[in-house]
C-alpha positions in Angstrom: 1.9 9.3 7.5 -0.2 11.1 10.0 -2.6 14.0 10.1 -2.7 15.4 6.6 -4.5 18.7 6.4 -5.3 20.1 2.9 -5.9 23.8 2.3 -7.3 24.7 -1.1 -6.0 28.1 -2.0 -8.2 29.2 -4.9 -9.1 32.8 -4.4 -6.7 34.3 -6.9 -6.9 36.3 -10.1 -4.3 34.9 -12.4 -3.1 34.0 -15.8 -0.9 31.1 -17.0 2.2 30.8 -19.0 4.5 28.0 -19.9 7.3 27.5 -17.4 10.8 27.2 -18.8 11.9 28.3 -22.2 10.3 25.3 -23.9 7.0 25.5 -25.7 4.6 22.7 -25.8 5.5 20.1 -28.4 2.9 17.4 -28.5 4.3 14.1 -29.6 2.8 13.3 -33.0 4.1 9.8 -33.6 3.5 8.0 -30.3 1.5 4.8 -30.6 1.0 1.9 -28.3 4.4 0.3 -28.1 4.6 -3.5 -28.0 7.6 -4.8 -26.0 9.0 -8.0 -27.5 9.1 -10.0 -24.2 6.0 -8.6 -22.5 2.7 -7.9 -24.2 -0.1 -6.8 -22.0 -2.7 -8.0 -24.4 -1.2 -11.5 -24.7 -0.1 -12.2 -21.2 -0.1 -15.9 -20.4 0.7 -18.0 -17.4 4.3 -18.6 -18.3 5.0 -14.8 -18.2 4.2 -14.8 -14.5 7.3 -16.9 -14.0 9.6 -14.6 -15.9 12.8 -13.9 -13.9 13.1 -10.4 -12.5 16.2 -9.9 -14.6 13.9 -9.3 -17.5 14.0 -5.7 -16.3 16.8 -3.9 -18.2 18.8 -1.0 -16.8 17.5 1.2 -19.6 13.8 0.6 -20.0 13.6 1.7 -23.7 16.9 0.3 -24.9 16.5 -2.5 -27.4 18.8 -4.5 -29.7 16.5 -3.7 -32.6 15.8 -0.2 -33.8 12.2 0.6 -32.7 9.9 2.1 -35.3 8.3 4.4 -32.7 9.1 5.6 -29.2 7.3 4.0 -26.3 4.1 5.8 -25.1 5.1 8.0 -22.2 4.1 8.0 -18.6 2.0 11.2 -18.1 1.6 12.5 -14.6 -1.1 15.1 -14.0 -0.9 16.5 -10.5 0.6 18.6 -7.8 4.0 20.2 -7.2 4.9 21.4 -3.7 7.8 23.0 -1.9 8.2 20.8 1.1 9.3 22.8 4.2 10.8 20.2 6.5 11.2 20.7 10.3 12.9 17.9 12.2 11.4 17.5 15.7 11.6 14.9 18.5 7.8 14.9 18.9 4.7 16.7 17.8 3.7 19.8 19.8 0.6 19.6 22.0 -2.1 22.3 21.7 -0.8 25.7 22.7 2.8 24.5 22.9 5.8 26.0 21.1 8.8 23.6 20.5 12.1 24.0 18.8 13.1 22.1 15.6 16.5 20.5 15.3 16.8 21.4 11.7 14.8 22.9 8.8 15.1 23.0 5.0 13.0 23.4 1.9 12.9 20.6 -0.8 10.9 19.9 -3.9 7.9 17.6 -3.6 4.2 17.2 -4.1 2.6 13.8 -5.1 2.5 14.6 -8.8 6.0 15.9 -9.0 7.3 13.0 -6.9 5.7 10.4 -9.2 6.9 12.2 -12.3 10.5 12.3 -11.0 10.3 8.7 -10.0 9.2 7.6 -13.5 11.9 9.6 -15.2 14.6 8.4 -12.8 13.5 4.8 -13.6 14.5 5.6 -17.2 11.0 5.8 -18.6 10.0 8.9 -20.7 7.8 10.9 -18.4 5.8 14.1 -18.8 4.4 16.3 -16.0 1.2 18.3 -16.4 0.9 20.8 -13.5 1.1 24.3 -12.2 3.5 26.3 -10.0 3.6 29.9 -8.9 6.0 32.5 -10.4 8.1 32.5 -7.3 11.3 31.0 -5.7 9.4 27.8 -4.8 8.2 27.4 -8.4 11.8 27.7 -9.6 13.0 25.2 -7.0 10.5 22.6 -8.2 11.1 23.2 -11.9 14.8 22.8 -11.5 14.3 19.6 -9.5 11.9 18.1 -12.1 14.3 19.0 -14.9 17.3 17.6 -13.1 15.3 14.4 -12.6 14.8 14.0 -16.4 11.1 14.9 -16.5 9.7 16.6 -19.6 8.4 20.0 -18.7 6.6 21.3 -21.8 3.3 21.0 -20.0 4.3 22.6 -16.7 2.7 26.1 -16.4 3.7 29.0 -14.2 0.9 31.2 -12.8 1.0 34.9 -12.4 -1.3 37.1 -10.4 0.4 36.4 -7.1 -0.6 32.8 -6.9 2.0 31.0 -4.7 3.5 27.6 -5.5 1.8 24.9 -3.4 3.7 24.1 -0.3 3.7 21.7 2.6 5.0 21.8 6.2 6.4 18.4 6.9 7.0 17.7 10.6 9.5 14.9 10.6 10.0 13.0 13.8 13.1 11.1 14.8 11.6 7.7 13.9 11.1 8.8 10.3 7.3 9.2 10.6 5.8 12.5 9.5 2.8 14.7 9.8 2.0 17.1 6.9 0.0 20.3 6.4 -0.6 21.2 2.8 -1.3 24.6 1.3 -2.8 24.1 -2.2 -1.6 27.3 -3.9 -1.1 26.9 -7.6 -2.1 23.2 -7.4 -5.7 24.2 -6.6 -6.0 27.6 -8.3 -6.7 28.9 -11.8 -7.1 25.6 -13.6 -9.2 26.3 -16.7 -12.8 25.1 -16.7 -11.8 23.1 -19.8 -8.3 21.8 -20.2 -6.5 22.7 -23.4 -6.5 20.5 -26.4 -2.7 20.3 -26.1 -2.9 18.9 -22.6 -5.6 16.4 -23.4 -3.8 15.3 -26.6 -0.8 14.5 -24.5 -3.0 12.5 -22.1 -4.4 10.5 -25.1 -1.0 9.6 -26.3 0.2 8.3 -23.0 0.9 4.7 -22.1 -0.4 5.2 -18.6 -1.8 8.3 -16.8 -1.1 8.9 -13.1 -3.4 11.0 -11.0 -3.6 12.1 -7.3 -5.9 14.1 -5.2 -3.9 17.3 -4.6 -5.5 19.0 -7.6 -9.2 19.7 -8.2 -11.4 16.7 -8.8 -12.8 18.5 -11.9 -9.3 18.4 -13.5 -8.8 14.7 -12.7 -12.2 13.9 -14.2 -11.4 15.6 -17.5 -8.1 13.8 -17.7 -9.5 10.4 -16.8 -12.3 10.8 -19.4 -9.8 11.8 -22.1 -7.6 8.8 -21.2 -10.5 6.4 -21.2 -11.6 7.7 -24.6 -8.2 6.8 -26.0 -7.9 3.4 -24.2 -5.2 4.7 -21.9 -4.9 3.1 -18.4 -5.6 5.5 -15.5 -4.0 4.9 -12.1 -5.5 7.0 -9.4 -3.4 7.5 -6.2 -6.0 8.2 -3.5 -3.6 10.4 -1.5 -4.3 14.0 -1.0 -7.8 15.4 -0.1 -9.7 13.2 2.3 -13.1 14.2 0.9 -15.2 11.5 -0.7 -14.1 10.6 -4.2 -16.7 11.5 -6.8 -18.3 8.6 -8.6 -17.8 10.4 -11.8 -14.1 10.1 -11.3 -14.2 6.5 -10.1 -16.1 5.6 -13.3 -12.9 6.3 -15.4 -10.3 4.9 -13.0 -8.7 1.6 -14.0 -6.5 1.1 -10.9 -7.2 2.8 -7.6 -4.1 3.0 -5.3 -4.9 3.9 -1.6 -3.0 3.0 1.6 -5.0 1.3 4.4 -6.3 4.5 6.0 -7.3 6.0 2.6 -9.0 2.8 1.7 -10.9 2.9 5.0 -12.0 6.5 4.5 -13.1 5.8 0.9 -15.2 2.8 1.9 -16.3 3.6 5.4 -14.9 0.1 6.5 -12.3 -0.9 9.0 -8.9 -1.9 7.4 -7.0 -3.2 10.4 -6.6 -6.8 9.2 -6.0 -8.3 5.7 -9.5 -9.8 5.7 -11.0 -6.3 6.4 -8.8 -4.8 3.7 -10.0 -7.5 1.3 -13.6 -6.6 2.1 -12.9 -2.9 1.6 -11.3 -3.6 -1.8 -14.4 -5.6 -2.8 -16.5 -2.6 -2.0 -14.3 -0.5 -4.3 -15.0 -3.1 -7.0 -18.7 -2.5 -6.5 -18.0 1.2 -6.8 -16.8 0.6 -10.3 -13.0 0.2 -9.9 -11.9 -3.2 -11.2 -8.4 -3.2 -9.7 -7.3 -1.9 -6.2 -3.6 -1.6 -5.5 -3.2 -1.2 -1.7 -0.1 0.1 0.0 0.1 -1.7 3.4 3.2 -0.2 5.0 5.1 -2.8 7.0 2.8 -5.5 5.5 4.0 -4.7 2.0 1.3 -4.4 -0.7 -1.5 -6.2 -2.3 -3.4 -6.1 -5.7 -7.0 -6.9 -5.7 -8.4 -7.6 -9.1 -12.1 -8.2 -9.3 -12.9 -11.9 -9.7 -9.3 -13.0 -8.9 -7.4 -14.0 -5.8 -5.4 -11.1 -4.2 -1.7 -10.9 -5.1 0.5 -10.1 -2.1 4.0 -8.6 -2.1 5.9 -8.6 1.2 7.9 -5.5 2.1 11.6 -5.3 1.2 13.1 -4.1 4.6 15.1 -0.8 4.5 18.5 -0.8 6.1 17.4 2.4 7.9 14.4 4.7 8.0 15.1 8.4 7.8 12.0 9.8 6.1 8.8 8.0 4.8 7.7 11.1 2.7 7.3 10.0 -0.9 7.4 6.3 -0.3 3.9 5.8 -1.5 4.6 7.9 -4.5 7.7 5.9 -5.3 5.6 2.7 -5.0 2.8 3.9 -7.3 5.1 5.3 -10.0 7.3 2.2 -9.9 4.3 0.0 -10.4 3.1 2.2 -13.3 6.5 2.0 -15.0 6.6 -1.8 -14.8 3.0 -2.0 -16.0 3.5 0.2 -19.0 6.6 -1.9 -19.9 4.3 -4.9 -20.1 5.4 -6.8 -16.9 3.1 -9.2 -15.1 1.1 -8.1 -12.1 3.5 -10.0 -9.8 6.5 -8.4 -11.4 5.0 -5.0 -11.1 4.4 -5.4 -7.4 7.9 -6.6 -6.8 9.4 -3.8 -8.8 7.3 -1.3 -6.8 8.5 -2.8 -3.5 11.7 -0.9 -4.2 10.0 2.0 -2.5 11.9 0.9 0.5 15.0 2.6 -1.0 13.5 6.1 -0.7 12.9 6.0 3.0 16.6 5.9 3.6 17.1 9.5 2.2 15.5 12.7 3.5 13.1 14.5 1.2 10.7 13.3 -1.4 12.2 14.1 -4.8 15.8 13.8 -3.6 15.0 10.3 -2.4 13.6 8.8 -5.6 15.8 5.8 -6.7 17.2 5.4 -10.1 16.7 2.2 -12.1 20.1 0.7 -11.5 19.6 1.0 -7.8 16.2 -0.6 -7.9 17.5 -3.6 -9.9 20.5 -4.0 -7.6 18.2 -4.1 -4.6 15.8 -6.6 -6.2 18.7 -8.9 -7.3 20.0 -8.9 -3.7 16.8 -10.2 -2.0 
């Protein structure tokens, strides 16, 4: 991904209401769910050698009747309408060029990750905001069709537009993006509601990104930490320095190479340099750094341990890289909340290569059956 520009749109007078005809129904019986084959708290060396086929097609299906439902994946973040323009090259300053095609699709890092989690057959809730407009309806419909629980998605009045992005997609599949924050950056309450924070505390894992205000992410991360819930922070979005107050409550930080370089001020051109930058993140208080390395695959740096590397699973073709990082992060989170080993989580997340073969972010998110089929073939 190239040249991301973020535009916070926060000068609105607005109110909020619940989007869709559902009212918030906090889950009252969710407790930490122990999977029979994979227990995070009792992981031993033998579990690292478990065959990949230990992933089931339905992540919550079990031969025994469970006493409780598994704790959900909760994504707090952004929802955008992605306005795609297909071009041969980027325009130079002062130049006007024609696009070969254009369309508007649902996206945004938060919405992408929530849809990915749901399409991987894991119960997923999305906490976010859209405008009361056509783009908001487009996103709500896409999330619902993807199987995401929408009780905590709010629609803003007062003329606040849904967040949107202009995605300039070149013929080689690479993209440049300009983001307008809209509802993602506007009218969040100074203090999140008890309902929203209660949902966070009942999660199995919470996923955050940087396309909503840092103050919201800090509240969510603090609530999650107070309940012992793992927080994964995708570093994508704003390129401003990440507040230490937020890093203090992040369990796993997930940047790509360029984001890792900006966060640490270090070069990330080689794996040795990436390792040094990850070590600096450890010193900043984050014990685990999950780095997306593009063509080099991915790597997990756990403080005090040797890095774990996962090579890329090559895509048959590359049409659009938008959403690949979100697919990776959400897939890793799903495998982790299911109790898989670190190696298995990385391998499961490598299925992000599936999404680059389809145009659009949310439309490209793979389902669980497709991921398992791909992993069994390599």
